[in-house]
N, C-alpha and C positions, 0 to 999 in steps of 0.2 A: 489192595491194602497191603499184601505181603511185600510187594516191591517198594512201597512207600516206607514201611517200617524198616526194611533192610537198608534202604538208602539213609534214613535218619540215623540209625545205629552206627553206620559206617562213617558218616560225615560229621556228626555233631559230637564233640567231646562229652564223656559221661557226666562230668560235673555240671554241664549246662543242661543236659537231659534231665538230671535230677531236679532242676528248678522248674523247667517248663512243662514236663510231661504230666504231672498230676491233673492239672485243669484240662489239658487237651484230651487226655484219655477218658476223663469223666464225661466229656461231651460226646466222644465216640461211643461210650457205653450205652447211651440212649438207644442207639441203633442195634444193640445186642440184647435187648430186653427179653427175658424168658426165664425158664426154671429148669433147664437141663443140667446146668453145672452150678456149683456153689463154691465161693471162697470161704474156707473155715475161719479165716482171720477177720474178715469184715462181716461175714454172714450174708453178703449180697449174692443174688442168683442171676444167671444170664442164660440166654439161648445157647451161647458158647462164649469162650474167652477169645481175646484177640490173638492173632498170630504174632510171633516174636522170634527174633534172632537174625543173624546175618544170612543164614539159610533158614528162613522163617519156619518155625514149628507151629502147626495149627493148634488152636485151643490152649494157648499157653499163658497169656497175660491178662490178669483181672483188671478191668478198667478202673475200679474203685480203689482197691488197696495197692495196686501195682505189684501184686504177688505173681511170681512165676511158679512153675511146677515144684521146684525144689524148696521154695519158701513155704508153700502150703504143706509139703511133706514135713518140713522142720517144725512147723507149728503143731501139727498133730503128734509128732514124735515127742516134743516137749510136754504136751498134755498127757500122753499115754505112758511115757517111759522115764520121766524125770520129775524132780521136785521143784521145777522152775516156777510154777505158779503158786506155790504154797510156802516154801521156805524163805527165810531171810537170807538174801544173797547179795554179794557185791559183784557186779557184772561189768566186764569190759567188752564192748561191742566194736570190733575193728571193721571199718568199711561198712557202716550200718546201712541196712536195706530200708527203703522208704516204707515198705509194708509193715515193718515191725516197730518203727520209731514211737509213734504215739501210743501204741498198745503197751510197749515196755515202759515208756516214761510214766504212764498212768498207774503202774502197778506199785502199790504201797509196800510190798515186801522186798522190792529191789532197790539197791543203791546202784543206779544205772549210769554208766559212763560210756559215751561214744567217742571214737577216735579214728582219724584218718589223715593221710598226708595232704590230700586235696579236696575231699568231699565237702560240699557246703552243708551237708546234713550233720557232720560231726562237730562236737563241742571242743574236743582236744585235737590240735594239729600235731601229728607225730609220724615218725618213720618207724615202721614195724621192726626194722633191724635194731633200733635203739629205743625201746619202750620206756618212757619217762616215769616209771613207777617202781617202787621198791619191790624186792622179791617177796613172795608169799602174800600178795595183796588181794587177789581175786578168788572168788568161789567158782565163777563161771567165766569163760571167754568164748565169744563167737568170732570167727574169722573165716568167712566163706568167699570163695572165688577171688582170693588175693595171692596165694602162693605162686600161681602161674605168671604173675606180674613182677615179682620182686627179684632183685639181683641174686640174693643168696637165701634160698628158701629154708635151708637147714638152720642158718643163723636166725632167721625170723621165727622158726618153730622153737628154737632154744630160748629166745626172748619171751615168747608166750609162756613156755614152760616155767621160766624163771619167776614170772610175776604171779603165777598161780599158787594158791595155798596147797599144802599137802592134802590129798583127798579131793582136790578140786577137779572139775571136768571142763572140757572144751569140745566144741564142734568145729572142725576145720575141714570144710569141703572144697574140692577143686574139680574142674572138668578133667575127665580122663579119656584116654583112648584104650579101650579094653583089648584091642588087637596088638598092643605093644606090651612086651614083657618088661621092658625097661624104659624109664623116663628119657626123653630126648631133649637135650639142650645143647646149643652151639653158640658160645659167646662171640664168635666171629660174625654172626648175623647182626648187622648194625642198623640197617635201614628198615623203616616200616614195611616196605614192600617185601624185603627178605623175610622178616618175621611173619608177615601174613601168609606168605607162601609156605613157610615151614610149619607154622602153628595154627593157622586159621584166623588169627587176629594180629594186628600190627603191634598191639601193646602186650602180647604174650611173649615170654622169653623161654618157656619150656612147655612140652606136652607130656603130661604124666601118663605112665603106663601102670601095669599091675603091681609095680613095686611102690606105689604111692604110700601104702600103710607102713612099709619098711622105712621110707624117708621120714615119716612122722616119728617112728621109733628112734631114729637117729637124732631127732630133736629132743629126746628124753622121755617121750610119752609111752605109757601102756595104751594099746589101741584095741578097741573092740570094733569089729566090722559087723555092724548091725544090719540085717536084712529085713528090717521092720516092714517096709512097703510091700515086700514080696509075701508077707504073711497076712496082709489085709485082704478083706473080701473084695472081689473084683468090682462089685457095684460101688464100693466106697472109693476105690482108685479112680473109677470113671466119673463119679459125682464130683470129686474135688480136682479132677484132671491132674493126677499125680504122676511123677516119673515112675514107670513100672518096675525099673530094675536098679534104681540108685541105692548104693550102700551108704549108710551113715557111719562116719568115722568118729566114734566117741573116744576122745583122748583124755586120759586121766593121769594125775601126778601122784 
């Protein structure tokens, strides 16, 4: 199973995976029936979650919601540490994740807008370097695992900051290499093979290091590095199969 999932992720473009994977994974989920782990987004339980990733991580992907470890963490964080489920909020969700779409769209307190350059899940087609909304428009912005793909991450961060209202907040997560002090990027790497060798994925153009929050600050944000998951009970981390050390970057204007 690990080899199959790794091959599919590498060879099939993400925009097509987003269309075909929901039904395929629900069928696979039948073989993972049980009660050892639970997705807090869908409430479904399983013996274990599916492996996922180019180097597949065990117990990662929920067959029902399609949530990964970071998505389940974000859901719990929104519940426990924000007003997302109670306040009247205008929300921009860039590169929307499948696991959140129907849940967020059904919430009566949200004016919820999805946007992406290519994703078939998004309602608005846009380039994050040039967001087609006026400044001071949104109360909340989500933009996760996008900045490692874009040509100019600081410009994209500045655009997100621009369209946020004063006092608004955003969650902007990206994969990081904690062994690196500084972010690595090399514009001379042009081919998919060169980028995969350098960054682990052919569609990544940089590998973030420990300076990631400083780059967010260059985008204009105040940044809180929240260690929420490290403060949770170990049994909860295991039950929901959460990433044990992921820092949440809460960005405010």
